[in-house]
C-alpha positions as protocol buffer text, in pm:
chain_id: "A"
residue {
  index: 1
  type: MET
  ca { x: -3406 y: -3961 z: -11965 }
}
residue {
  index: 2
  type: LYS
  ca { x: -3772 y: -3973 z: -12066 }
}
residue {
  index: 3
  type: LYS
  ca { x: -3965 y: -4276 z: -11967 }
}
residue {
  index: 4
  type: PRO
  ca { x: -4128 y: -4453 z: -12263 }
}
residue {
  index: 5
  type: HIS
  ca { x: -4503 y: -4378 z: -12307 }
}
residue {
  index: 6
  type: LYS
  ca { x: -4703 y: -4680 z: -12158 }
}
residue {
  index: 7
  type: LYS
  ca { x: -5011 y: -4746 z: -12371 }
}
residue {
  index: 8
  type: SER
  ca { x: -5330 y: -4776 z: -12174 }
}
residue {
  index: 9
  type: LEU
  ca { x: -5692 y: -4860 z: -12241 }
}
residue {
  index: 10
  type: SER
  ca { x: -5877 y: -4546 z: -12361 }
}
residue {
  index: 11
  type: HIS
  ca { x: -6202 y: -4641 z: -12189 }
}
residue {
  index: 12
  type: ILE
  ca { x: -6073 y: -4682 z: -11840 }
}
residue {
  index: 13
  type: ASP
  ca { x: -6011 y: -4384 z: -11611 }
}
residue {
  index: 14
  type: ASN
  ca { x: -5741 y: -4338 z: -11351 }
}
residue {
  index: 15
  type: ASN
  ca { x: -5963 y: -4514 z: -11100 }
}
residue {
  index: 16
  type: ASN
  ca { x: -6019 y: -4821 z: -11325 }
}
residue {
  index: 17
  type: ASN
  ca { x: -6372 y: -4718 z: -11398 }
}
residue {
  index: 18
  type: PRO
  ca { x: -6516 y: -4745 z: -11748 }
}
residue {
  index: 19
  type: THR
  ca { x: -6548 y: -4406 z: -11917 }
}
residue {
  index: 20
  type: MET
  ca { x: -6626 y: -4254 z: -12252 }
}
residue {
  index: 21
  type: VAL
  ca { x: -6322 y: -4087 z: -12435 }
}
residue {
  index: 22
  type: ASP
  ca { x: -6362 y: -3709 z: -12426 }
}
residue {
  index: 23
  type: VAL
  ca { x: -6326 y: -3596 z: -12793 }
}
residue {
  index: 24
  type: SER
  ca { x: -6420 y: -3231 z: -12730 }
}
residue {
  index: 25
  type: GLU
  ca { x: -6060 y: -3092 z: -12780 }
}
residue {
  index: 26
  type: LYS
  ca { x: -5993 y: -3324 z: -13088 }
}
residue {
  index: 27
  type: THR
  ca { x: -5971 y: -3180 z: -13432 }
}
residue {
  index: 28
  type: VAL
  ca { x: -6228 y: -3269 z: -13707 }
}
residue {
  index: 29
  type: THR
  ca { x: -6046 y: -3468 z: -13979 }
}
residue {
  index: 30
  type: THR
  ca { x: -6176 y: -3698 z: -14262 }
}
residue {
  index: 31
  type: ARG
  ca { x: -6171 y: -4048 z: -14115 }
}
residue {
  index: 32
  type: VAL
  ca { x: -6196 y: -4361 z: -14322 }
}
residue {
  index: 33
  type: ALA
  ca { x: -6190 y: -4724 z: -14195 }
}
residue {
  index: 34
  type: ILE
  ca { x: -6220 y: -5046 z: -14394 }
}
residue {
  index: 35
  type: ALA
  ca { x: -6300 y: -5380 z: -14230 }
}
residue {
  index: 36
  type: GLN
  ca { x: -6362 y: -5731 z: -14368 }
}
residue {
  index: 37
  type: THR
  ca { x: -6527 y: -6046 z: -14266 }
}
residue {
  index: 38
  type: MET
  ca { x: -6477 y: -6384 z: -14443 }
}
residue {
  index: 39
  type: ILE
  ca { x: -6746 y: -6645 z: -14466 }
}
residue {
  index: 40
  type: LYS
  ca { x: -6658 y: -7006 z: -14547 }
}
residue {
  index: 41
  type: LEU
  ca { x: -6954 y: -7166 z: -14733 }
}
residue {
  index: 42
  type: PRO
  ca { x: -7021 y: -7542 z: -14717 }
}
residue {
  index: 43
  type: ASP
  ca { x: -7108 y: -7735 z: -15045 }
}
residue {
  index: 44
  type: ALA
  ca { x: -7480 y: -7694 z: -15008 }
}
residue {
  index: 45
  type: VAL
  ca { x: -7447 y: -7319 z: -15017 }
}
residue {
  index: 46
  type: LYS
  ca { x: -7183 y: -7324 z: -15284 }
}
residue {
  index: 47
  type: ALA
  ca { x: -7418 y: -7523 z: -15504 }
}
residue {
  index: 48
  type: ALA
  ca { x: -7653 y: -7235 z: -15479 }
}
residue {
  index: 49
  type: LEU
  ca { x: -7378 y: -7011 z: -15616 }
}
residue {
  index: 50
  type: GLN
  ca { x: -7317 y: -7222 z: -15934 }
}
residue {
  index: 51
  type: PRO
  ca { x: -7527 y: -7006 z: -16158 }
}
residue {
  index: 52
  type: MET
  ca { x: -7319 y: -6707 z: -16068 }
}
residue {
  index: 53
  type: ASN
  ca { x: -7004 y: -6879 z: -16216 }
}
residue {
  index: 54
  type: GLN
  ca { x: -7181 y: -6924 z: -16543 }
}
residue {
  index: 55
  type: SER
  ca { x: -7304 y: -6562 z: -16590 }
}
residue {
  index: 56
  type: PRO
  ca { x: -7173 y: -6395 z: -16899 }
}
residue {
  index: 57
  type: ASN
  ca { x: -7158 y: -6048 z: -16715 }
}
residue {
  index: 58
  type: ARG
  ca { x: -6944 y: -6181 z: -16427 }
}
residue {
  index: 59
  type: THR
  ca { x: -6615 y: -6013 z: -16375 }
}
residue {
  index: 60
  type: ASP
  ca { x: -6330 y: -6144 z: -16172 }
}
residue {
  index: 61
  type: ASN
  ca { x: -6447 y: -6126 z: -15820 }
}
residue {
  index: 62
  type: GLN
  ca { x: -6771 y: -5925 z: -15854 }
}
residue {
  index: 63
  type: ILE
  ca { x: -7105 y: -6071 z: -15792 }
}
residue {
  index: 64
  type: SER
  ca { x: -7338 y: -6045 z: -16087 }
}
residue {
  index: 65
  type: ASN
  ca { x: -7614 y: -6251 z: -15958 }
}
residue {
  index: 66
  type: GLU
  ca { x: -7759 y: -6335 z: -15620 }
}
residue {
  index: 67
  type: ILE
  ca { x: -7832 y: -6626 z: -15396 }
}
residue {
  index: 68
  type: HIS
  ca { x: -8204 y: -6620 z: -15363 }
}
residue {
  index: 69
  type: SER
  ca { x: -8359 y: -6769 z: -15056 }
}
residue {
  index: 70
  type: LYS
  ca { x: -8725 y: -6779 z: -14932 }
}
residue {
  index: 71
  type: LYS
  ca { x: -8628 y: -6472 z: -14739 }
}
residue {
  index: 72
  type: GLY
  ca { x: -8531 y: -6279 z: -15057 }
}
residue {
  index: 73
  type: PRO
  ca { x: -8205 y: -6179 z: -15226 }
}
residue {
  index: 74
  type: VAL
  ca { x: -7917 y: -6271 z: -14985 }
}
residue {
  index: 75
  type: PHE
  ca { x: -7650 y: -6031 z: -15087 }
}
residue {
  index: 76
  type: GLN
  ca { x: -7862 y: -5723 z: -15141 }
}
residue {
  index: 77
  type: THR
  ca { x: -8014 y: -5792 z: -14803 }
}
residue {
  index: 78
  type: ALA
  ca { x: -7679 y: -5830 z: -14634 }
}
residue {
  index: 79
  type: ILE
  ca { x: -7563 y: -5504 z: -14770 }
}
residue {
  index: 80
  type: ILE
  ca { x: -7853 y: -5319 z: -14638 }
}
residue {
  index: 81
  type: ALA
  ca { x: -7831 y: -5480 z: -14299 }
}
residue {
  index: 82
  type: GLY
  ca { x: -7462 y: -5404 z: -14277 }
}
residue {
  index: 83
  type: VAL
  ca { x: -7513 y: -5045 z: -14347 }
}
residue {
  index: 84
  type: MET
  ca { x: -7794 y: -5017 z: -14108 }
}
residue {
  index: 85
  type: ALA
  ca { x: -7576 y: -5177 z: -13838 }
}
residue {
  index: 86
  type: ALA
  ca { x: -7289 y: -4939 z: -13902 }
}
residue {
  index: 87
  type: LYS
  ca { x: -7523 y: -4650 z: -13849 }
}
residue {
  index: 88
  type: LYS
  ca { x: -7629 y: -4795 z: -13520 }
}
residue {
  index: 89
  type: THR
  ca { x: -7290 y: -4892 z: -13378 }
}
residue {
  index: 90
  type: HIS
  ca { x: -7312 y: -4648 z: -13091 }
}
residue {
  index: 91
  type: GLU
  ca { x: -7634 y: -4817 z: -12982 }
}
residue {
  index: 92
  type: LEU
  ca { x: -7461 y: -5152 z: -12969 }
}
residue {
  index: 93
  type: ILE
  ca { x: -7127 y: -5077 z: -12820 }
}
residue {
  index: 94
  type: PRO
  ca { x: -7127 y: -4871 z: -12496 }
}
residue {
  index: 95
  type: PHE
  ca { x: -6857 y: -4620 z: -12535 }
}
residue {
  index: 96
  type: CYS
  ca { x: -6876 y: -4555 z: -12916 }
}
residue {
  index: 97
  type: HIS
  ca { x: -6963 y: -4200 z: -12996 }
}
residue {
  index: 98
  type: PRO
  ca { x: -7278 y: -4137 z: -13213 }
}
residue {
  index: 99
  type: LEU
  ca { x: -7149 y: -4056 z: -13558 }
}
residue {
  index: 100
  type: GLY
  ca { x: -7326 y: -3909 z: -13862 }
}
residue {
  index: 101
  type: LEU
  ca { x: -7184 y: -4152 z: -14117 }
}
residue {
  index: 102
  type: GLU
  ca { x: -7115 y: -3969 z: -14451 }
}
residue {
  index: 103
  type: ASN
  ca { x: -7072 y: -4291 z: -14641 }
}
residue {
  index: 104
  type: CYS
  ca { x: -7094 y: -4659 z: -14587 }
}
residue {
  index: 105
  type: LYS
  ca { x: -7025 y: -4900 z: -14869 }
}
residue {
  index: 106
  type: ILE
  ca { x: -7031 y: -5279 z: -14845 }
}
residue {
  index: 107
  type: ASP
  ca { x: -6906 y: -5511 z: -15116 }
}
residue {
  index: 108
  type: ILE
  ca { x: -6939 y: -5894 z: -15120 }
}
residue {
  index: 109
  type: ASN
  ca { x: -6683 y: -6078 z: -15325 }
}
residue {
  index: 110
  type: ILE
  ca { x: -6637 y: -6441 z: -15397 }
}
residue {
  index: 111
  type: ASP
  ca { x: -6286 y: -6594 z: -15381 }
}
residue {
  index: 112
  type: LYS
  ca { x: -6145 y: -6877 z: -15586 }
}
residue {
  index: 113
  type: ASN
  ca { x: -6282 y: -7125 z: -15328 }
}
residue {
  index: 114
  type: GLN
  ca { x: -6625 y: -6967 z: -15350 }
}
residue {
  index: 115
  type: ASN
  ca { x: -6594 y: -6829 z: -14999 }
}
residue {
  index: 116
  type: LEU
  ca { x: -6740 y: -6479 z: -14944 }
}
residue {
  index: 117
  type: MET
  ca { x: -6537 y: -6175 z: -14842 }
}
residue {
  index: 118
  type: ILE
  ca { x: -6734 y: -5891 z: -14712 }
}
residue {
  index: 119
  type: ILE
  ca { x: -6579 y: -5548 z: -14711 }
}
residue {
  index: 120
  type: CYS
  ca { x: -6720 y: -5255 z: -14535 }
}
residue {
  index: 121
  type: GLU
  ca { x: -6575 y: -4898 z: -14591 }
}
residue {
  index: 122
  type: CYS
  ca { x: -6714 y: -4622 z: -14356 }
}
residue {
  index: 123
  type: LYS
  ca { x: -6633 y: -4253 z: -14388 }
}
residue {
  index: 124
  type: VAL
  ca { x: -6700 y: -3951 z: -14166 }
}
residue {
  index: 125
  type: ASN
  ca { x: -6557 y: -3604 z: -14096 }
}
residue {
  index: 126
  type: GLY
  ca { x: -6533 y: -3598 z: -13722 }
}
residue {
  index: 127
  type: LYS
  ca { x: -6336 y: -3609 z: -13408 }
}
residue {
  index: 128
  type: THR
  ca { x: -6317 y: -3971 z: -13347 }
}
residue {
  index: 129
  type: GLY
  ca { x: -6242 y: -4282 z: -13538 }
}
residue {
  index: 130
  type: ILE
  ca { x: -6479 y: -4494 z: -13738 }
}
residue {
  index: 131
  type: GLU
  ca { x: -6333 y: -4840 z: -13720 }
}
residue {
  index: 132
  type: MET
  ca { x: -6594 y: -4983 z: -13493 }
}
residue {
  index: 133
  type: GLU
  ca { x: -6856 y: -4872 z: -13753 }
}
residue {
  index: 134
  type: ALA
  ca { x: -6671 y: -5060 z: -14033 }
}
residue {
  index: 135
  type: LEU
  ca { x: -6614 y: -5373 z: -13817 }
}
residue {
  index: 136
  type: THR
  ca { x: -6993 y: -5372 z: -13715 }
}
residue {
  index: 137
  type: GLY
  ca { x: -7107 y: -5327 z: -14067 }
}
residue {
  index: 138
  type: ALA
  ca { x: -6901 y: -5615 z: -14202 }
}
residue {
  index: 139
  type: THR
  ca { x: -6996 y: -5841 z: -13920 }
}
residue {
  index: 140
  type: VAL
  ca { x: -7367 y: -5786 z: -13932 }
}
residue {
  index: 141
  type: ALA
  ca { x: -7355 y: -5836 z: -14317 }
}
residue {
  index: 142
  type: ALA
  ca { x: -7204 y: -6171 z: -14253 }
}
residue {
  index: 143
  type: LEU
  ca { x: -7461 y: -6261 z: -13990 }
}
residue {
  index: 144
  type: THR
  ca { x: -7723 y: -6168 z: -14243 }
}
residue {
  index: 145
  type: VAL
  ca { x: -7579 y: -6397 z: -14494 }
}
residue {
  index: 146
  type: TYR
  ca { x: -7581 y: -6682 z: -14240 }
}
residue {
  index: 147
  type: ASP
  ca { x: -7943 y: -6611 z: -14135 }
}
residue {
  index: 148
  type: MET
  ca { x: -8067 y: -6608 z: -14497 }
}
residue {
  index: 149
  type: CYS
  ca { x: -7872 y: -6920 z: -14599 }
}
residue {
  index: 150
  type: LYS
  ca { x: -7909 y: -7138 z: -14286 }
}
residue {
  index: 151
  type: ALA
  ca { x: -8198 y: -7323 z: -14457 }
}
residue {
  index: 152
  type: LEU
  ca { x: -7939 y: -7459 z: -14707 }
}
residue {
  index: 153
  type: SER
  ca { x: -7684 y: -7542 z: -14427 }
}
residue {
  index: 154
  type: HIS
  ca { x: -7589 y: -7467 z: -14070 }
}
residue {
  index: 155
  type: GLU
  ca { x: -7228 y: -7541 z: -14139 }
}
residue {
  index: 156
  type: ILE
  ca { x: -7163 y: -7182 z: -14268 }
}
residue {
  index: 157
  type: ILE
  ca { x: -6857 y: -7052 z: -14087 }
}
residue {
  index: 158
  type: ILE
  ca { x: -6819 y: -6678 z: -14022 }
}
residue {
  index: 159
  type: GLY
  ca { x: -6442 y: -6652 z: -14010 }
}
residue {
  index: 160
  type: ASP
  ca { x: -6195 y: -6375 z: -13943 }
}
residue {
  index: 161
  type: THR
  ca { x: -6327 y: -6021 z: -13897 }
}
residue {
  index: 162
  type: ARG
  ca { x: -6050 y: -5759 z: -13905 }
}
residue {
  index: 163
  type: LEU
  ca { x: -5972 y: -5399 z: -13957 }
}
residue {
  index: 164
  type: LEU
  ca { x: -5790 y: -5353 z: -14294 }
}
residue {
  index: 165
  type: SER
  ca { x: -5709 y: -4992 z: -14263 }
}
residue {
  index: 166
  type: LYS
  ca { x: -5799 y: -4669 z: -14092 }
}
residue {
  index: 167
  type: SER
  ca { x: -5690 y: -4308 z: -14173 }
}
residue {
  index: 168
  type: GLY
  ca { x: -5756 y: -3962 z: -14029 }
}
residue {
  index: 169
  type: GLY
  ca { x: -5696 y: -3840 z: -13684 }
}
residue {
  index: 170
  type: LYS
  ca { x: -5352 y: -3880 z: -13518 }
}
residue {
  index: 171
  type: SER
  ca { x: -5292 y: -4247 z: -13609 }
}
residue {
  index: 172
  type: HIS
  ca { x: -5319 y: -4455 z: -13929 }
}
residue {
  index: 173
  type: TYR
  ca { x: -5322 y: -4821 z: -13965 }
}
residue {
  index: 174
  type: CYS
  ca { x: -5284 y: -5057 z: -14268 }
}
residue {
  index: 175
  type: ALA
  ca { x: -5299 y: -5441 z: -14235 }
}
residue {
  index: 176
  type: ASN
  ca { x: -5031 y: -5646 z: -14408 }
}
């Protein structure tokens, strides 16, 4: 009878030392990961969103306007920061492989309670997953929103950050 495979941490070697995963023998596949971060906005920041709700061009959850701060357009800046962070993930997280992102897209949507949902989708043809890049992109975009809106309120809550899905390679994941 075969013993069940025991899962182990991929960045720990047999001697319990930290190590980078060797991907040299892996097959190149198209890998896509989508992550999200939620931001709960206090009333002072929600008030700055009011003109967005009255825009004639606004569709369901899409942002048709901006929150403008003394630092500039909040959502546009957050999108740029998130993409830049996703591209630099390997510089921030020790054992992430440097990846040449082929696509990184960040969307910022407003839910019915006027909270923000930041979605980051990353894509690469490579030998290793790209979920850390998607998680980093969503998180840094959220931190940028906080930074640009903190003059309105310090009660902004950056909430759950999670992987929504990943595909490519030998395992796939999709959150419920």
